[in-house]
N, C-alpha and C positions, 0 to 999 in steps of 0.2 A: 470686550471683557477680557480680564487676565485669563490666560490659559489655565485649564483645570490642573495641568501638570505643575505649573509654577505655583498655583494657589496651594495645592496639597503639599508640595515640597517645602514651601515656606512654613506652612502650618506644622508639618512634621518636625522640622528643625526647632521650631519654637517650643513644642511640647517636650522635646528632648532636653532643650536648654533651660526651660523654666522661664523665669522673669529676667528683668534687666540685671546685668552683671553676669551674664551667661558664660559658659566655658568657651574654650578656643574654637570649638566646632561652630558655634553660633557666630562668633566674631568673624571667623573666616568667611562664613556664608554671607554675612552682611557686607563684606568688602567687595564681593563680586555678585551682587544680586541680579536676577533676571529683570528685564525692563517691566515696569508696572503700567498697565492700562487701567486707569481709574474708571469705574462704572457706577453710576447712581441709578437705582431702580426704585421708582415710586410704587407704593403698595396701595394706600388709600388714605384719604383725609390728612394729607401733608406728612405722612409717615412713609419712610422707605428704608432701603439698605444700600450700603456701599461695599463693593468688593475691590480689593487691590492686592495686598499681601498680608496674610494672617487670617484670624477669625473675622467674621462679618462685623460690620459697623452698622448699627441702626441709627436713624436720625429722624428728627421732627423739625420742620421749617414752616412756620406760619407767620402772619403779619405781626404777631406780638411776642414770639419766642422761638428759641432754638435749643434743642436738646440732642445730645449724642450719647450713644451706648457703645462703649468700647472704643479702642483707638488703634488697633493693629500695630505695625512697626512704624518707626519714625518717618521713614521715607513715604510710606503709604499714607500716614496720618497727615503729612504736609499736603499731599494731593487732595485728600479728603477735605481738609480745612479750606484749601483754595476753592474747591467746588462749593462748599457750604457758604463761603463768603460771597461767591458770585450769585448764588441762589437767594441768599438772605439780604443782599445789599450791605454786607459787612456788619451785620448784627453780632453782638457778642454771643457766646454760647452760654446760655443760662445755667445748664446742668450737663456735666459729663458724668455718666454713670458707668462703672466697671462691673461686669457680671462676675468676674473672678480675677485672680492675680496673674495668670500666665502671660508671658511676654508677648505672645502674638495677639493679645487682647489689650495690653496695657503699656507696652513699650512706647507707643506714640503719645501717651499722656503729656509728655514734656512739651510736645508741639503746641499744646493748648495752654501753656503757661502764659498768664496775662490776658488770655482770651476767655477761658472758662471761669465763670463767677464762682462756681462750686464744683468740687469733685466728690462723687458719692460712691460708697461701696459698703459691703458688709464688713463688720469689724474684723472678722477673721481674714477676709480677703485683703484688707488694708495691712494687717499684720504680716501676711505672707508676702505682700509686695515689698515690704521693707526688709524682710529676712526670709527669702524663699529657700526651701530645702531643695537639694542638699548643698548648694554652693555658697550659701551665706549672703551677707548684705551686698546689695548692688554696688558697682564701682563707678557708675556714671550718674549724672544728674537726672533726677526724675521728679515728676509732679505727682505727689501722693494725695489720696483722698483726705479732705478736710471735714467731711461729713460722713459719719458712720452710723450703723444701726445693727440691731441683732435679730429683729423679726421682720418688721415691715417699715418701709419708708414710702411716703406719698406726698407729692407736691404738684401744684398746677404750674405749667409752663405754657404761656400763651393761651391758646384755646383748648389745650389738652391737659389731661391729668396723667402723671406718671406714677406708677407704683412698682417698687422693687420688693420682692418677697423671698425670704429664706425658708426652704422646706426641709433642710437638713443636709447632712454630708452626702455627697454623690460623686461627681467628677473630681471635686476637691472638698474641703470642709467649709468653703466660703462662697459657693455658687448661689446666685440669685436669678430669679426670672423677672425681667423688666417689662412691664405691660404699659402700652399706650391705651388707656382705657376707652376713650371715645372712638379711637380708630379701630379698636378691637384687634390689636396686633401685639404679640408677645415675643420679646427677644429672649431666647433660651440660653444664649451663650453656649458653653460646651456641655450643658445638660442635653443639648440636641446634636446628635451626629446622624445625618440622614444616610442610611444604608452604607455605613462605613464602620470598620472596626473602631471601637471606642478606646480612648485613652483614659486610664484610671490612675490618678495621682495619689497613690496610697501614702507616700511620704508626706503629702499635704493633707492627710486626713480623709482621703476618699473612701467610699464604701459602695461596692457593686450591689450588695444586698439592699442598701437603703436607697440607691439610685432608682431601683425599681419602684419603690413606694413614692419617691419624690416625683417621678413622672406621672404616676396615677393621681397624686394630690394636685399637682400643677394643672393637669388637664381638667380636673373637676372644678377648678377655680375659674375656668374660662369657658366661653361659649362654644357651641358646636362649630360655628363658622369662624372662629378665631384663626388668624393667619400667624403662624409661628416662623420666626427667623432662627435658623439653626447656626451653630458656630461653624460647622464644617459639613461637607457632604462627600459622597463617593464620586468617582470620576464621571463627569458629564451629567451629574444630577443636580437638581436645584437646591439652593440653600434656604428656601422657604417651603412651607408645606402646611399640613393640617395635623389634627390629632392622630390620624392614621399612622403617619411616619413616627410619631413619638411612641405610639403603642408597639410599633415594629421594633423600636429600640428597646423598649421594656421586655418584649418577648425574646429578643436576642440576648440581653443580659441574663434573663432567666434561664435560657437554654445553655449558655456558657457555664453558669454555676451548676446546673443539673448534670451537664456532660462531665465536668471535672469531678463532681461528687461521685458519679458512677465509677470513674477511673480509680478514685481513692478507695471506694468500697470493693473494687475488684482486686485490690492489692498492688496496684501499679506503684512503682517508686516515684519519688519526686522528679528525678532526671527523666524517667520515661514519660511522665505527664507533661513536663515542660517542653519536651521535644515534639509534642503533638501539635503540628502547625497546619495540618490539612483543613480545608474549609469545613465549617460547622454544618452538620446536617440540618437542612431546612433554611440555611442562610448561605448557600453556595455562591450566590452572586457577589458576596462580599470578598470572595477569594480567600487565600491562605492567611492565617494569622501572621502578624508582624514577626520577623525573626527575633529570637531572644538573644540579647547581648547586654553587656554591662551598661551601655548608654540608654537602653530601653527597658527599664525594670517595671514599666507601667502598662505593659500589654495585658489584655484581659485574661489570658490563660494564667499568667504568673500571678496576677492579683487574685483571681478566683481561687487558685490553690492556696495562696497565703491566707485568704479570709477563711476558707473552709478548714484549714489545719491550725489556725491560730488559737491559742488558749486564752488570749487576752480579750 
């Protein structure tokens, strides 16, 4: 399996850079990437996940159909597609579904050109793929969604039913949960960070407050024994888990907002609050908050302050 250090490093760069057409930092990183070790992990009933570089990829491979959820970066997507072809005996990909627009989940879409029969995403995610903030339209060729929806999309692929549902703005304004209904497996995309500081893309319409309710609504829509695939996880932690991990993320987001709210009520200045990077009480295992810099305006402390002080 790709080392957790490489996995997180690739994910962090993607979240800083956004989607395809990223700034020089991402382009430079791509020129000298760490080696990728592709790993396919089965979960149950022909559904599993792939790790390489970027956010996790979910997959379904059965005798009558193939589906893929997210596509990581292009180099990882190529390795993923090679493995899918080997396992499916070169069946075409019936559906490629994107959970949201960020480059570490969609840059590899282009690898599926001519292979994926349809590319599915929420309408807002498709819009953000074409024109991601703040860098503007992508400068490289990409495979965009040709099937979009606003609330729920559901189709049968092989012996499985896929459902993608939008619960509202959270990590971005276009995140969806993709559920393999018969397998009882749900891909959360970046609505799921397992014991790791969350990235909140406010420029893309994210909402920490609403993310809390999104997690509650999503888990109520699934069974107690649903297996969730997370977009990212902390060092040496699994990228799959249960409702427990999602409720821990809910509690973390709640605690961040409460902590920043207390600092505002105490009369602390914006500069004083944004300088607070020590581990959050009750969530010390996550470590210090990401350093504040111009390239990282989406850390939870900054976004919490902006949400709590915004008049809009």
